[in-house]
Steps between C-alpha positions, in 0.01 A plus 500: 500500500830372625447222754873472575557860604608552861300778664576697810341702776675729742605208715494191280590354164255235388387274224175353624226394262177335612254306289155549655186318394163609636149370434159658541280353772372155400733524194212650302577638150437865591820651354369532144392784274506845658589360843805320363603800292474732800699257715777504235513881541478500880789264571776731363336800671507326837857383443614854422324635807696263726833511313472149354587401144278259309722283282210306347128461557222287361133528584303181437123464553544322834851598619781753468875450458729781616878497477607793713821643639472677835742629764592252774291677764188356330431132559311296241201515737520882496504501120199271474309706758569830326411381151193303606369766737532792263369318193202363694406847619524660155335218306209469745440876475518508121330169411266399783244325276755291310679388814182431697372288211795261535593523867200645679494779754750331731712813512804294400626490143815296557551162659695542825775269373765562236800326350848651506838403362816703535774550243832676513837496330790462737787258458742378765768720341287811544435419866868432564602827331244695701624352830861576412412857402321554832802375693717772346279780630 
């Protein structure tokens, strides 16, 4: 996957990549075996549903790393909410015993917090050229 490619929507050109890290409640090692394997499958499905592109992903027993590119209308908080909400719903439905064993019946798979870092690829020259091009319109 090309992390330097500029993408576009009808109204914007963008190069926004977010590195999201999420942990299960109490940072318990629940993302192993079939649960971890299913989570690996779910993440690209959810991304495709919302028009996101996963550039890299890694599922660890007690946390998940996602490097995702999404249109500018989605904030990092939106991304975290969509991924965590959908995966929690599916994983709780498919693996209730495994999840309850580690986390209990709290109804919450993921910790409410997350870590995010943003990455892009724009130089001062690119910004200057864009401004000059807009002035000619």
